[in-house]
C-alpha positions as CSV (number, residue, x, y, z in Angstrom):
1,X,0.0,0.0,0.0
2,X,1.6,3.3,-1.2
3,X,0.4,6.9,-1.7
4,X,1.0,6.9,-5.5
5,X,-1.4,9.8,-6.1
6,X,-2.9,12.9,-4.6
7,X,0.1,14.5,-2.7
8,X,2.9,15.8,-4.9
9,X,5.4,15.5,-2.0
10,X,4.6,11.8,-1.4
11,X,4.2,10.5,-4.9
12,X,7.9,10.5,-5.8
13,X,8.7,8.7,-2.5
14,X,6.0,6.2,-3.2
15,X,7.1,5.6,-6.7
16,X,10.7,4.9,-5.5
17,X,9.3,2.4,-3.0
18,X,7.1,0.7,-5.6
19,X,10.1,0.4,-7.9
20,X,12.2,-0.9,-5.0
21,X,9.6,-3.6,-4.4
22,X,9.8,-4.5,-8.1
23,X,13.6,-4.9,-7.8
24,X,13.2,-7.2,-4.8
25,X,10.8,-9.3,-6.8
26,X,13.3,-9.5,-9.7
27,X,16.0,-10.6,-7.2
28,X,13.7,-13.3,-5.9
29,X,12.9,-14.5,-9.4
30,X,16.5,-14.7,-10.5
31,X,18.2,-16.0,-7.3
32,X,18.4,-19.8,-7.7
33,X,19.0,-20.3,-4.0
34,X,15.8,-18.6,-3.0
35,X,12.2,-19.9,-3.3
36,X,9.6,-17.7,-4.9
37,X,6.9,-17.8,-2.3
38,X,4.8,-14.7,-2.8
39,X,2.7,-12.7,-5.3
40,X,3.0,-8.9,-4.8
41,X,0.1,-6.6,-5.5
42,X,0.5,-2.8,-5.4
43,X,-2.4,-0.7,-4.3
44,X,-2.6,3.1,-4.3
45,X,-3.9,4.6,-1.1
46,X,-3.9,8.2,-2.1
47,X,-2.8,10.6,0.7
48,X,-5.7,10.0,3.1
49,X,-6.3,7.6,6.0
50,X,-9.7,6.7,4.4
51,X,-7.8,5.7,1.2
52,X,-5.4,3.6,3.2
53,X,-8.3,1.8,5.0
54,X,-10.1,1.2,1.7
55,X,-7.0,-0.2,0.1
56,X,-6.4,-2.5,3.0
57,X,-10.0,-3.7,3.0
58,X,-9.7,-4.5,-0.7
59,X,-6.5,-6.4,-0.1
60,X,-8.0,-8.4,2.7
61,X,-11.0,-9.3,0.6
62,X,-8.7,-10.5,-2.2
63,X,-7.0,-12.9,0.2
64,X,-3.8,-11.0,1.2
65,X,-1.7,-12.8,3.8
66,X,0.3,-9.8,4.8
67,X,0.1,-6.0,4.2
68,X,3.2,-4.0,3.5
69,X,2.8,-0.2,4.0
70,X,1.4,2.4,4.0
71,X,3.8,5.3,4.4
72,X,2.4,7.9,6.8
73,X,1.5,7.3,10.4
74,X,-2.2,8.1,10.1
75,X,-2.5,5.8,7.1
76,X,-0.7,3.0,8.9
77,X,-3.1,3.4,11.8
78,X,-6.1,3.3,9.6
79,X,-4.9,0.3,7.6
80,X,-3.8,-1.4,10.7
81,X,-7.3,-1.3,12.2
82,X,-8.5,-3.2,9.1
83,X,-5.8,-5.8,9.2
84,X,-6.0,-6.4,13.0
85,X,-9.8,-7.0,12.6
86,X,-9.0,-9.5,9.9
87,X,-6.4,-11.3,12.0
88,X,-3.6,-10.2,9.7
89,X,-0.3,-8.5,10.4
90,X,0.8,-5.2,8.7
91,X,4.4,-4.0,8.2
92,X,4.1,-0.2,7.8
93,X,6.7,2.3,6.6
94,X,6.1,5.2,9.0
95,X,8.8,6.4,11.4
96,X,6.3,7.7,13.9
97,X,6.3,5.2,16.8
98,X,2.8,6.2,17.8
99,X,1.5,4.2,14.9
100,X,3.0,0.9,16.2
101,X,0.9,-1.6,18.1
102,X,0.9,-5.4,18.3
103,X,0.3,-6.7,14.8
104,X,1.2,-3.3,13.3
105,X,4.9,-3.3,12.8
106,X,7.0,-0.3,11.6
107,X,9.9,-1.1,9.3
108,X,11.7,2.3,9.6
109,X,14.2,3.9,11.9
110,X,12.3,5.3,14.9
111,X,13.3,8.2,17.0
112,X,13.8,6.0,20.1
113,X,16.3,3.9,18.2
114,X,18.3,6.7,16.7
115,X,18.4,8.9,19.8
116,X,19.5,6.0,22.0
117,X,22.2,5.1,19.5
118,X,23.5,8.7,19.6
119,X,23.4,9.0,23.3
120,X,25.1,5.7,23.8
121,X,27.9,6.8,21.5
122,X,28.5,10.1,23.3
123,X,28.5,8.3,26.6
124,X,31.2,6.0,25.3
125,X,33.2,9.2,24.4
126,X,33.1,10.3,28.0
127,X,30.3,12.9,27.7
128,X,27.7,13.3,30.3
129,X,26.0,16.7,30.3
130,X,23.4,17.3,27.6
131,X,21.2,20.0,26.2
132,X,18.7,19.8,23.4
133,X,16.9,22.2,21.0
134,X,13.6,20.9,19.6
135,X,10.9,22.4,17.3
136,X,7.4,22.8,18.6
137,X,5.8,20.2,16.4
138,X,5.0,16.5,16.5
139,X,8.5,15.6,15.3
140,X,10.1,17.7,17.9
141,X,7.9,16.3,20.7
142,X,8.8,12.7,19.7
143,X,12.5,13.5,19.5
144,X,12.4,15.3,22.9
145,X,10.6,12.4,24.6
146,X,13.1,10.0,23.1
147,X,16.0,12.3,24.3
148,X,14.7,12.3,27.8
149,X,14.1,8.6,27.9
150,X,17.6,7.8,26.5
151,X,19.3,10.1,29.0
152,X,17.4,8.5,31.9
153,X,18.2,5.0,30.7
154,X,21.9,5.7,30.2
155,X,22.5,7.8,33.3
156,X,23.2,11.1,31.4
157,X,22.3,14.5,32.8
158,X,20.1,16.9,30.9
159,X,21.1,20.5,31.7
160,X,18.5,22.2,29.6
161,X,15.9,21.7,26.8
162,X,14.8,24.6,24.6
163,X,11.9,24.8,22.1
164,X,11.1,27.0,19.2
165,X,8.0,27.5,17.0
166,X,9.8,28.8,13.9
167,X,13.2,29.5,12.6
168,X,12.6,33.2,13.4
169,X,12.8,32.2,17.1
170,X,16.3,30.6,16.7
171,X,18.2,33.8,17.8
172,X,16.3,33.9,21.0
173,X,17.0,30.3,21.8
174,X,20.7,30.7,21.1
175,X,20.8,33.8,23.3
176,X,19.3,31.8,26.2
177,X,21.5,28.7,25.8
178,X,24.8,30.5,25.1
179,X,25.7,31.4,28.7
180,X,25.3,27.7,29.7
181,X,27.5,26.6,26.8
182,X,30.2,29.2,27.5
183,X,30.2,28.2,31.1
184,X,31.1,24.7,30.2
185,X,28.0,23.2,31.8
186,X,27.1,21.3,28.7
187,X,29.4,18.9,26.6
188,X,26.8,17.7,24.1
189,X,24.1,19.6,22.2
190,X,21.3,17.7,20.6
191,X,20.1,19.4,17.4
192,X,17.8,17.0,15.6
193,X,15.8,19.3,13.2
194,X,17.5,19.1,9.8
195,X,15.9,22.2,8.3
196,X,17.0,24.6,11.1
197,X,20.3,23.0,12.1
198,X,22.4,25.2,9.7
199,X,20.8,28.4,11.2
200,X,21.5,27.3,14.7
201,X,25.1,26.4,13.7
202,X,25.6,29.9,12.2
203,X,24.1,31.6,15.3
204,X,26.2,29.6,17.7
205,X,29.3,30.7,15.7
206,X,28.2,34.3,15.8
207,X,27.7,33.9,19.6
208,X,31.4,32.9,19.9
209,X,30.6,29.5,21.2
210,X,33.9,27.7,20.4
211,X,33.4,25.0,17.7
212,X,34.6,21.6,18.7
213,X,34.4,22.0,22.5
214,X,30.7,20.9,22.4
215,X,29.7,17.8,20.6
216,X,26.7,18.6,18.4
217,X,24.5,15.6,17.7
218,X,22.0,15.5,14.8
219,X,19.3,13.0,13.8
220,X,19.1,10.4,11.1
221,X,17.2,13.0,9.1
222,X,20.5,14.8,8.6
223,X,21.9,12.1,6.3
224,X,22.8,13.4,2.9
225,X,21.7,17.0,3.5
226,X,24.1,19.3,1.5
227,X,23.3,22.4,3.5
228,X,24.3,20.8,6.8
229,X,27.6,19.5,5.2
230,X,28.3,23.1,3.9
231,X,27.8,24.8,7.3
232,X,31.2,25.4,8.8
233,X,30.1,25.3,12.4
234,X,28.6,21.9,12.0
235,X,31.9,20.3,10.9
236,X,32.6,17.6,13.5
237,X,28.9,17.1,14.4
238,X,27.7,13.5,14.5
239,X,24.5,11.8,13.7
240,X,23.1,8.2,13.5
241,X,22.3,6.5,10.2
242,X,21.6,3.3,8.5
243,X,24.6,2.0,6.6
244,X,24.6,3.4,3.1
245,X,25.9,0.1,1.6
246,X,22.5,-1.2,0.9
247,X,21.4,1.9,-0.9
248,X,24.6,2.0,-2.9
249,X,24.0,-1.6,-4.0
250,X,20.5,-0.9,-5.2
251,X,21.3,2.4,-7.0
252,X,22.8,1.0,-10.2
253,X,20.1,-1.6,-10.6
254,X,17.4,1.1,-10.0
255,X,19.0,3.5,-12.5
256,X,19.3,0.8,-15.1
257,X,15.7,-0.3,-14.9
258,X,13.9,2.9,-14.0
259,X,16.3,5.8,-14.5
260,X,16.8,8.7,-12.0
261,X,17.8,8.5,-8.4
262,X,15.5,6.8,-5.9
263,X,14.4,8.1,-2.5
264,X,16.4,6.6,0.4
265,X,13.2,4.7,1.5
266,X,13.6,2.5,-1.6
267,X,15.7,0.2,0.7
268,X,12.9,-0.2,3.2
269,X,10.4,-1.4,0.4
270,X,13.1,-3.7,-0.9
271,X,13.6,-5.2,2.5
272,X,9.9,-5.6,3.2
273,X,9.4,-7.7,0.1
274,X,12.4,-9.9,0.8
275,X,11.2,-10.4,4.3
276,X,7.7,-11.3,3.1
277,X,9.1,-13.9,0.8
278,X,11.2,-15.6,3.6
279,X,10.2,-19.2,3.7
280,X,10.3,-19.3,7.5
281,X,7.6,-16.6,7.6
282,X,5.6,-17.1,4.4
283,X,5.3,-20.9,4.7
284,X,4.7,-21.0,8.4
285,X,1.4,-22.0,10.0
286,X,-0.1,-19.5,10.5
287,X,1.7,-17.4,7.9
288,X,3.7,-14.4,9.3
289,X,3.1,-15.5,12.8
290,X,3.8,-12.7,15.3
291,X,6.1,-14.9,17.4
292,X,8.3,-15.4,14.3
293,X,8.2,-11.7,13.3
294,X,9.4,-10.7,16.7
295,X,12.2,-13.2,17.0
296,X,14.9,-11.5,19.2
297,X,17.6,-12.4,16.6
298,X,15.9,-10.2,14.1
299,X,16.6,-10.1,10.3
300,X,19.2,-8.7,7.9
301,X,17.8,-6.2,5.5
302,X,19.1,-3.7,2.9
303,X,19.7,-1.2,5.7
304,X,21.4,-3.7,8.0
305,X,20.2,-5.8,11.0
306,X,16.8,-5.0,12.5
307,X,14.2,-6.6,14.7
308,X,10.6,-6.0,15.6
309,X,9.4,-5.7,19.1
310,X,6.1,-7.2,20.4
311,X,4.6,-3.7,20.6
312,X,5.2,-3.1,16.9
313,X,8.2,-0.9,17.1
314,X,11.5,-1.7,15.4
315,X,15.1,-1.5,16.3
316,X,17.9,-1.0,13.8
317,X,21.7,-1.5,14.1
318,X,22.8,2.1,13.2
319,X,26.2,3.5,12.4
320,X,27.4,6.9,13.6
321,X,28.6,9.4,11.0
322,X,30.6,12.7,11.4
323,X,30.3,15.7,9.3
324,X,33.6,16.3,7.5
325,X,34.8,18.4,4.5
326,X,32.7,17.5,1.5
327,X,30.4,15.0,3.2
328,X,30.2,12.6,6.2
329,X,32.4,9.8,7.4
330,X,31.6,6.7,9.4
331,X,33.1,6.9,12.9
332,X,31.4,3.9,14.5
333,X,30.1,0.7,13.1
334,X,26.5,-0.7,13.3
335,X,25.1,-1.4,16.8
336,X,21.6,-2.1,18.0
């Protein structure tokens, strides 16, 4: 289930994911060591929750054994209500952990996973005193909650948390946090919002907060952003990421068959199809049993090792990257 129509911002993402699913089916068909266990049907949900529920209902009526998708949280919730009522499992593509529940699994990197990975890394580097700057929106709230939980779990101290409603409020936030930073009370600054991170970096530089003394930590959303890479103050900042190897492996196959450059979520669609085809799941009785889907050992997908939790959330083995001249380099290997 993918939003292939109705929202110009989602259609290219959905098209990349549809094409990624097709590449996975090609791989299954041509790999002599792999059984071909599934038939894949693509359904357009449009951009609405109602469209997702309708597409899920149609799939159930046609005998689907497993639903992959949709993409957005509200659509996953709507489709999940349908599949749960039918006794089926759904593997959705949202990164909003609020959409997860037993039987509705999220095959995406969730804030809880990425923030804990980052905080665990900074702790291993001897850092203990944290501050965070979060936007006043649903993304910021999820990130802030994950930040608080990870700090509590890892025994790290939060010195301050700051919120902003728009980029225009960034100077005020920086003026409030600067005395704390200059006094050496904070050794790690969490700055997850990709769109505003360059502005905050520039403002911190203007405030004469020494670069390098404070470890700036971004989010997985930072990955591949050219503006962040080009912001001098953010040189040396770190952020969590899936390993790019899977995307790089798909890229030439995608370009040969479809042309263009796929959205990074192409790897998640590819992984979902390979997972659905796995004999241990697709030939089990019942098919796609929850106990099998939530096996602690997890699975190996295009983005690396991952596992599903009984509550529907996922955990990924993420790497840590550091902003360097011209791009980002891996500074720590994949860890759950």
